[in-house]
N, C-alpha and C positions, 0 to 999 in steps of 0.2 A: 325690711326696707334698708337699702344700702346707704352709705354715708353721702353719696352724691345726690340721691333723691331727697334725703333729709335736708341737705343744704339748700337745694332748689326750693323746696317747700318753705323753708324758713325765709329765704329771700323774697319769695312771692308774698308772704304774709307781712314782712316788716317794711318793705320799701314804700308802701303806700302811706305810712305814718311820717315819712320824712319829706313829703312833697313841699309842705309850706315852709319848712325850715330851709330847704334847698333853694327855693325860689327867692327867699329873703336874702340869700347869700350869693345869688347869681351875679354874673358879670353884667353891669348895667349897659344901657344904650344899645338895645336890640334894634335891628333894622326892621322897617315896616314890611308888610306883605306886598306892597306895590310902591312904585315911584312915579315921579312926575314926567319921566321921559317915555312913558308908555312901554317900558320893557317888561317882559314877563318875569315875575319874581319866582325864583326857585328857593324855597326855604330849606336850609340845610342846618342840621344840628351839629354842634361841636361839644363834646364831653371830654374834658381834660382836667388834670390836677394842676390848677393854675398856680399853685404854690411850689411846684417842683420845677427843677431846671429843664427837664425834658418836656414837661407840659408847656412851659413858656416858649421853648424852642419850636415845638410843633405848631402852636397857635400863631407865632410870628410868621412862620413859613407859609401857613395857610393864608394869612392876610396878604403876604407878598405874592403868593401864587394867584389869588383872585385879581389883584391889581395888575400884575404882569399879563395875565391872560386876556383881560378885557382891554388893556392898552393895545395889545396886538390885534385883538378881534373886536374892535369897537362897534362893528356893524351888526354883531350878533343881537338877536331880539331877547334872549334870555339873560338873566343876571342871577348869580348865586348870592343869596343873602344868608349870612350865618347867624345862628342863635347859640351863643356860648353858654355852657353850664359848667360850673366849677365843682368837681367831685370831691375835692380836698383829699384825694387818695383813698376814699372810702368806697368799697365795692357796692354797698347798699345805696349810697347816694348816687353812684353812677348808674345803677339799675333803675332807680327812681327817676333819674333824669331821662333815661331812654323812654320810659313809660310816659312821662309828661310831654316830651317833645313829639311823640307819636300821636297821643290822644288830644292834646290841647293846642299845640303849635301847628300840628299837621305838616311836619317837615317831609320833604321828598327823599331825603338821605340823611344819614348820620355818620359823622367821622369821629372815631373814638369808641370807647375810652382807651387809654394807654395802660391802664391798670388791669390786672387779670380778672376776668369774669368767666364763669363757666360757659363754654361755647354753646352747649346745648340750650342753656337758659336764654342766652342772648339771641340765638337763632330762632327761638319760639316767638319772640317779639318781632323780629325782622320778617319772618315768613307770614305771620298773622296779618301784619300791616302791609305786607308786600312793599317794604321800604328797604333798600340796600343799606347795610351797616358796614362801614369800613373800620375794622377793629385793629388796633396795634398790639393786641394781646390774645385775642381769640383765635381759634383754629377753624379753617373753612372745612366744609363737608359737602359732598354731592347731595346728601340728604337735605341740607338746608342751603339752598343756592343763594339766598339773600344776604348771607354773612360772608364778607370778604376778609381775607387775612393779609394785613399790610405788615408783614414781618417775614423773616426767614423761617422755613419749616424746621421743626425740632429734629426731624430725621436727617435733614441736611447738616445741621450742626453736629449731630452725633457722628455722622460719617466722616466729617472733616477731622474731628478729634481722634477717631479711630485710625485715620490715615497717619496722623502725627505719631500715635502710639506705635503703629506698625513700622514707621520710618526708623524710629530709634530702638525698635525691638523690645519695647516695654510690655510686660505681660500682666502686670498687676497695677491697679490704680485705686486711689481713694477719691470718692465723690463727696464734696461738701456743697450743700445747697441750702437755700433759704426755706424755712419750714412753712411753705405756703403751697397752694395748689399749683401755682405757676412754677415754683421751684421744683416741684416733683414731676411736672409734666414731661420733662425731657428724659427722665430716668428709664422708662421702657425702651426708648429709642437708643439710648446708650447701651443698654444691655443687649439689644438685638445686634447692633453694629459690632460691639465687642465680641460677642459670641461668634460672629462670622470670621473674626480675626484671632480667635483663641486668646482673648484678653479677658481678665477677670476683675470685677470690682471687689476689692478686698474688704472695703468698709464704706458704708454710707453714713454721712454725718449731716443731721438736720439741725440748723441753728435758727432760733426764733428771730423774727424781725425786730423784736424789742429786747433781745438778749443783752445782758449787762456785760461789762468787761470781765467780771469774774466768771460768768458762764461761758464766755468765749474762750477764756484761758483754760478752763477745765476741759473743754472739748478739744483744744489743741494738745493738751497733755495726753489725751487718749490717742490722738494721731501719732504722737511721738513714740508710743509703745509699739506701733506697727513697724514691720520691716519694710513695707512699701513706702516709697518716698515720692511717688508721682501723685500730685493732688490736683483735681479739677475743681474749680470754684465757679458756682452758678448761683449768683445772688445779686441783689441790687448794689450799685456802687457805694452807697452810704454804709451798708452793713459790711461790705467787703473791705472798706477802709479800716474799720475797727479790727477785722480779722487779721489783716496784714500787719497792722501796727503791733498787735500782740504776738504774731508769729515771728516778727523781727526781734522782739525783745526776748523770745524764748530760744533764739538761735535756729529757727527753722528756715530762714532764708539764706541757706548756705549751699555749697557746691554739691551736697548730697541730694538736694531736693530739686524738683521741677514743679513749678506752679503754672497751671494752664487755666486761662480765663475764657469763659464763653462769651458769646455776643451780648448777653445780658449784663456782664460785668466789665467788659473790656474798656468802656468809657472811663473807668477809673484811671487809665493811663493818662487821661487829659485833665486830671485833677490839678487845681492850683495850689493844693496844700503840699508844701515841700516835704514835710515829714512822711506823708502818705506815699508820695512818689519815690522817696528814698527807700521805703520798705518794700517797694515793688520791683526793685532792680533785679533783672534776670528773668522775670516772669514772661510767659508767652500768652498772647491773646488772639482771638479770632474776631475780626470785625467785617461785616458785610462790605464787599468791594463796590466802590463807586468810581467809575472811570473818570479821569481828569478831563475837563472841558472848559471852554470859555464861559459857558453859562454857569457852571459850578463855581468858577472863580468869582464871577460877578455876584452870584447869590451869597457866597461866603463873605465878600466884602461888605455888601449891604447889611447882611445879618450881623456882622461884627460891629459895624458902626452903630447899629441900633442898640445892641446889648452893651457896648462900651459906654454909651450915654446913660442908659437906664439901670444896668446891673453890673457896674464896673467891678464890684467885689467878687462876683461869681463868674467872671468871664473865663471861658475856655477857648481853646485855640481853633477848633473846627466845628462845623455844623454837625449836630448829631444825625446819624443816618436815618432814624425814624422821621426826623423833620424833613429830610430830603424826600423820603417816600411820601410824606404828607403833601409836599409841594406838587409832586407828579400826580398824586391821587386827585387833587383839586382840578388839575388840567384835564385828566381823564373824565371826571364827573362833569365839568363844564362843557366839554365837547359832546358828551352823551346827552345832556339835558337840552342842548341846542337842537339836536337831531330829533328829540321827542317832541319838543315844542310845548304847547299849552297843557298844563296838568289836567288830566281827566281820570275817569274811573279805571282805565287800564294803563295809566301812565307808569305805574310801578313795574308792571311786567315788561313794558316797552323799554323803560330805562334800564332794567336788568339786562335785557338782550343787547342794548347798545353798549353797556359797560363791558360785557363779555367780548364784544367785537372790537373794542377800542385797542389800538396798538400804535405806539409812537415812540420816538427816541426822546426820552426825558432826561432830566439831569442825572437820575440814578442809572441811566443806561436804557436798554430796550425795555419799555414798560408795557405790560399787558396783564390782564386779569382773567384770561380765558378759562383758567382752572380754579378760579375763586381765590387765587393768591398771587402775589407778585412773582415775577420771574427772577430766579436767583442768578446773580453774577458770580457766585462763589464768595470766598473770603480772602482778605489779605491777612497774613500772619504777622502780627506785631510783636516786637521785643522791647521791653522796658529797659532802656539803658541811658546813661548820661543824663539822669533826671528828666528824661523825656521818653520818646518812643521812636523805634525805627522799624520800617517794613523789611522783613527778611525773607518773605516768600508769599506764595499764593496757593489757594486750594480751589479747584473746580471739580464738579461732579464727574466730568468727562476725563480730565487729565490728572486728577489727584494733586499732590503737592509738587510745586515747581518754583524756581527762583524768579521766573518771569511770567507775567500774565499771558496765558495761551493766545488770546485774541490779538495781542500786540506784536506778534512775531518777534518776540525778544530772543536774543542770542542765548538766554538762559532758560528758554521755554522747556527744554527736555531735561534739564538738570535739576536734581533735588537740592534741598538745603545743604550748603557746604558746611563742614565742621567749623569754619571760621565765621559763618554767617550769624550764629546765635551766641550771645553772651549770656551765660547761665548765672543763677544766683552765686554770689561770692566772686564774681568776675571771671569764672572759669569758661574756657572755650571748649571744654570736653563735656559732652552730654552726660548727665547723671546715669548711673547704672539702673536706677529705679528700685533698688533693693539694697538695704544695709543690714549688716549683722548686728542684732541686738542682744547677742548672748553675753551673759555676765556670770560670775561665779554663782550667783543665786538664781540665774535663769539660763539653764543649759539647753543646747539644741537637742531635740529628740530625734534619735536616729533609729529607725525601725530595722529589726532583724527578723529573719525567718528561721525557724529551727529545721535544719536539714537532717533528716533521720538516717539517711544512708550515705549520701555523698558528703561526708563531714570534713574533708580535707580543705575545702574552700571556706566553709563556715560551720563551726561547731559552737553551739550556744548552750550555756548553763545558767539557770536562774535559781538564785538562793531565795526561797520563799520567806524565810525568817528575816533576812536583811533587806529583802525586796531589791536585790541587786542582780543585774544581768551582766554576765561576762561572755565574751566571744573570742574565739581563736580561729586560726586558719589563714590561708593564703590571702583571701580578700581582706580580712581584718588587718593583716600585716601591712598590705599596700595602703589601706585607708589611714592607719595610724601614722605611717611614715609620711604621707602627704600632709596630714593635719599638723604634725610636729614641725614640718618645714615651712609652714605659712608664716608670713611676717607679723601676724597678729595671733593672739590666743583665741582658741575656739573650744570652750568647754562644752562637752556633750555627754550624753548618756544613752546607752542602748535600751531600746524598748522591745521586748519580746512579744510577738503575736502568735500565740499557740493556735488560735482559731482560724488563722489565715491559711488558705489552701495553696496559694502560690503567690508569685510576686505581683500579679495583676491586682490582687486584693490590697497589697501595700501601695501600689500606684494610686489607687483611689484614696487611700488615707493621706498620702502626700498631697494629692490634688485638693482634698477637703481640709487641708492644713491641720490635720490631727497630729502629724509628725512633720519634721523638717526635711528628712531625707531617708534613704535606704542604703544599707551596705550589705553586699552579698554577691552571689553568683547570678546576678540579674542581667539578662541579655538585652541589648539595645534593640528595640522593635519599634516600627513606625507607629503602630497604634498606641504604644505606651508614651511615645514622645509627644503626643497631643496633650497629655496631661502633666507631664513632668519634663524636666531638663536632665539630660545625661551628660556626664563628664566624658572625656575621651576614653577609649577602651584601654584596659590594662592587661589584656590577654590577646592571644592569637585570634584572628578572624576566621569565620566560616565553620563548616562541619566536615567531619571526616568519616571514613569507613574503616572500622576495626575488624580484623579477621585473624584467624589462626595461621601461623607460619606453616607453609607446606614443608613436608619432610624432604631431605636431600635426595637428589636424583642423579645417579652416575651417568645416565644417558642424556643429561640436560643439554649437552652441546648439539644434539641432533634436532632440538626443537626450534632452531632458527628457521628451518625449512620444513614444510609439511611433507608427508609421505609421497604425494604425487609429484612434487617438485624433485625430491631426491631420485625417484625412479626414472623420471624423465631425463635428469642430468646424466645418470649412469647410462641410460640407453643412448643418449646423444654422444657420450664418450665412446661407446662401443662402435656406433655407426661411423663416427669421424675416424676412428682408428682403422676400421675396415676399409673405408674409402681411400685413405692415404696409402695403406698397404697395397690395395689393388692398383692404384694409379702408379705407384713406384714400381710394382712388379711388371706392369705393362711397359714401363719406360726402360729401354735397354741400357740407359746411361746411369741407372740408379747406383748410388754408392753403398747401398746395403748389400754387401756381398757376403752371404752366408747361406746356411741351409734355410729352407722355407720356414721350418719351425722357429729357427733363430730370428729369421726376418720378421715373422709375426710378433714375436716377443719384443724385438727391438722397436718395432713401430708402436706398440702399445706402451712400452716404457717411455718412448719419446712423447706420446700424447699425455701420459700422466705427468711428466715433468713440466708440461705447459701450464699445469695448475700453479706451479711455483715460478713460472717463467725462467726455468733452468735448463731448457733443452739445448743440446750442443750439436747434434747431428744435423747435416744439411740435406735438404730435399732437392732432388734433381729436376722435378717437374714443376712448371709454373702453376699447373692446376692444383697439385697437392699443396703448394705454397698458399694459393688462394683459399683453399679449404682450411688450412691451418690458421690463416689470418682471421677468418670468420669465427673459428673455434676460440681463438684468443680473445676476441671481443666478448663472446659468451662467457668465458671464464672470468674476464675482468668484471663484468657486470654482476655475475653470481657471487664472486668473492667479496666485492664491495658491499653488496646487499646483505650477504651472510654476516659479515663483520659488524655492520651497523645494528642489525637485528639482535645478534647475540649479545652485543654490548648493552643494548636496552634491556634485554631480558636479565642480564646479570646485574644491572643497576637497580632494577625494581624487583623486590622480593616477589616470589611466585605464591599465589594463593589459589585455593580451590573453593569457589563459590558454587552454590546450587548443588552441593555434593551430598546434602542431607535431606532436610525437609522443605527446602526452598522457603525458608523463613528469614526475614530481616528484622532484627530487634531495634528498638529505639528507647530513649530515655523516658520512662514512664512518669506521668504527672507533670509533663512539660508541654510546650507547644510543638514538639517535634513530630507528633503524629500527623498533623494536618499540613505542615509546612515543609519539613526537611526531607523526609523519606521520599516523598513524591518527586522532589527535585534532584535526587541522586540517581534516578532512573533504574530502579530495581523492578522493572515490569514483570508481572507474573509471580512475584514473591508475596507471601503473606506477611503481615505486620504483627509484631508482638512486643508488648511493653515489658521492660525489665527495670527493676527499681533499686539496684545496688551494684557495686563492683563485683561482689560475689556472684550475683546473678549473671553478669556479663561473662565472667570466667567460666562458669558452669555451662552456659548456653553455647559457648564457642569450643568447649572441650570435645573430646572424641565421643563422650556420652551425651553431649548436648544436642540440641536440635536447630540451632541457628547457624546460618551460613556467614552472617556478618552482623555487626552492630553499627548503627548510624547514630552519631552523637556530636556535640560540639567539640571542637579541637581541645579546649582546656580540660574537659572531662576525660577525653581519650589520653591526653598526656599524663594526667594524674593516674589513670588506670595503668598505663604502661610503666609508671614509676613503681607501682606495687606488684605488677605481674610482668616482669621483663623476661625476654627470651622466647616465649612461646607465641606471643601476639605482636602484631605490628599495625601501624596506620598505613593503609595501602593507597588511599586517595583522599583528596580534600577539595572542597568547593567553597567559594566565598559567598555563601548564602546568608549567613548571619554576620552581625557586626561586633561580636565579642561581648565580654562582660564590662560593665561600667557601674558607677555609683549614680544614684538618682537623688535629685533635689527639687525643691519647689520651683515653679516657673519664675524666671528672672533672678534666681539666687546668685549672688556674686561668688559663692563657693564653687559654682560650676566652672567658671573661667579659671579661678585660682587653683583648684584641685587638678584641672586638666593640664594646666601649665606645669604643676609639680610632677604629674605622671610622665609628661614629655621629658622633663629633666631627669627623672629616675631612669627612664628608658635609655637616655643618652649617656649618663654617667655610669651605667651598669648596676645601679641599685636594684632595679626591677629584675634584672637577670640574676642577681644574687638571691633575691627572694624566691625566684623560680627554682633555682638550684636547691634551695632549702627544702622546698615542698615537692619538687619534681626531681627525684633522685636520679632517674635514668635519663641520660642524654638521648633525645629523640630527634631523628632526622625526619622532618616532615616533607613528604613529596610535594612536588609542584601542584598548585591548585589546578583543578580540572584535568589532572593526569589520568590516563587510562592505561590498562594493561597492554603492553606490546603484543602483537599477534605474529604467529609464524608466517613466513612468506609462502604464498600459495602459487600453484602452477598458472592460474589465470593471469597473474601479474607478469609472467615471462613467456607466455605461450607464443607470442609473435617472435621472440628472440629464437626459440627453438625451431620454429617453422622456417625461419630464414636459414638457420644452420643446416637443417635437414635437407631443404630444397637445394641449397648450395652444394652440399656433398653429393647428392644424387645427380645433380646437373653436371658437376665436374666429372663424375665417374662415367656418365654417358658420353660426354665429349671425348674423354680419354679412349674409351672403347671404339668410338667411331673413327678417331684418328688412327688407331692401330689397324682397324679394318681397312681403312683407306690406304695406308702406307705399306703394310707388310703382308696383307692377305694374298696368298698365291691364287692363280687362276683356277686350279682344281678345287681349292677351298671355296672359291666363289661359286663355281659350278655346283659343287656338292651342297652348298648352302641353298642355292636356288633350286636344287633338285629335291629338297625336302628335309635336309638336316635342320634341326631346330637351332635357334639362336644360342641357347645355353650350352649345347654340345660344342658348338663352334668356339664359344668363349673358353670353355674348359680346354679345348684342343690348343687354342692359341696360348693360353697361360702355361700349359704344360710344355709347349714347344719353346716358349721364351725361356722357361726355367732350364730346359735341357741345353739350350744354346749357351747359356751362361756357364 
């Protein structure tokens, strides 16, 4: 039998013994079951702690609600008559009162209690009697429809606090609650909302309702030992006042802390005790929002006058929100019983349906109980300042946190809390970090390190078993030590070696579980790790690279700018252009090339070759040959420009031969590289193989090795190249990873401070000096996403050569036709028409022209 069932059974057994005592102490002067005005009397039970301030406030508002409702609806035939029972804050007496009112008084509804009773137990009474119970502490359930929840839902409260935590980027919190079932009820909802926002409850503190000052002080001393400084308080105002008074005396209401009060505790802001108010300065509280209205103003004035006359010493400034809900509940109940009419055997069911359907604009806003609980208007966020309170924002389920209430069309509706809006403990306008360093000479930070067995230049760890001391050296350790020494405060720490950890993911879990405070080493920033820990800024280069063996020198390297097809086509085009110009100039009688045919051919081709360097001097006599030469010069210009650019790219980037061996790509074994990085570098068709040391890298890439390339993070490749310079090089890189960084617990102030020091070291050259110390070889890293330049191919310039060839042939044909038309004799024409072929005629004409010269 679980604890809940045990409590339920105990309550059922004990409450019957308390009936006589309870009724002896009941509030006197009950109303009768009928009156002389022939109105239908609806007996309604009221169960409240009449000695508490909230109980008195609720009871007064119920009385005012009945009076106001029937003054407005004097023609109604029904009248609510209340039967009040004083529970004196005792759950057993409250439960006994429920039983008595149902069995003996035969009430048609019960309002209360305001103290916590198990919802399941209370629901059993309501459902069995078919009488609706409007509880200020119980939770409604579709399984028990007769129990109504007249309070904000715990899940809503939890979501609002999670929104505040998310707004200020707080990742750890301490939850302090009253050690009662009511105090613990919100905890599962907080855990759920926090989990959705990656927020963790560092510690849960339960304080007894009857705790002494000494016990409260001891519990606060425990909280002071935690590094988390965000504290949520969920307890009654009376207990919370003792808590804050002691916290103030211990120096816990300072700018390092943030105190968040739930709906259950926030009315402490309205305390009349100056000492209590002073101890609350800077705290944040969530109070259910009640929209301002004339009716609210009038109710507050009437309520204030009544309590000023009767309870002047305990007067507060505003009507408690539960009392306002009680006022609207009476109106909803009175309207429903009027529709049901005379009580009968099924009146409970009919009344339940009418209550579910009731909807009106009450003092608390839009009031309805269709889901068994009040409709939430969200919360107003209150800040305790200037010995009082100030509203600094709102929270609603739909809009989250904003400076103006969403329904009011405020100019601040879409803006969050400004930094100047909240005054934090100590009078600070800067939100607390949520985490302070508690390290002392006797309490050092525990920094986890992983023993790197092969890649030791970043982290080399040695553990002295006799002295139980762990020492670490390497580039990562040097950077960390330099950052810590530069901080404006002292940070004592000790290295903790984890021999049984397989990789940094194991250490991430240990940081998340608070077994250690941080991790130093060659740990890569990854998205899945950042869910559990906070990373500093990176202290290495970003991304991954491809490591390959440098290709041997090639004396014919200059030819690789163009592929073979393009070279052959260019030479062929040169020959064709030279022939065409020679032919046209020979057919032209005015040509200035006066020499033998062989010399003329040589001159023409020398003339064409000089065009490559734009150094030709001879003049062309024919316009057609000039036009052919113009087209050829365009071809030469495009080819030379493209050749120069490609050759420059090839000379800039070292040449490597991939896929020349076994089509194997290696990667850093024992890391995340297998599944993430190799696939992103686009080595399709290559097999993957893990290598576990720099020596393995060198052998795999050697002439006797079987790897075409090694893919690894840039820092590892730089370290490799510092040890094996000359034969290997980094041929490409891609920004796939985010580099190495140090890891700390979520919310740790060291993250921001160490990141700032890393940025400073990078700027002033300290980080560069440490890199020079460990990375001996100066490495030029190619641009990210760079690819190997390729030789120019014929298909890129095919159109250019087609234009040149067509132009040359077309010019030659025009020249021949012109000669045929101008100089061909009649017998040549006759002989041509008589059967001599075209080529014979052309040869004749060429020979004739040469002889004439």
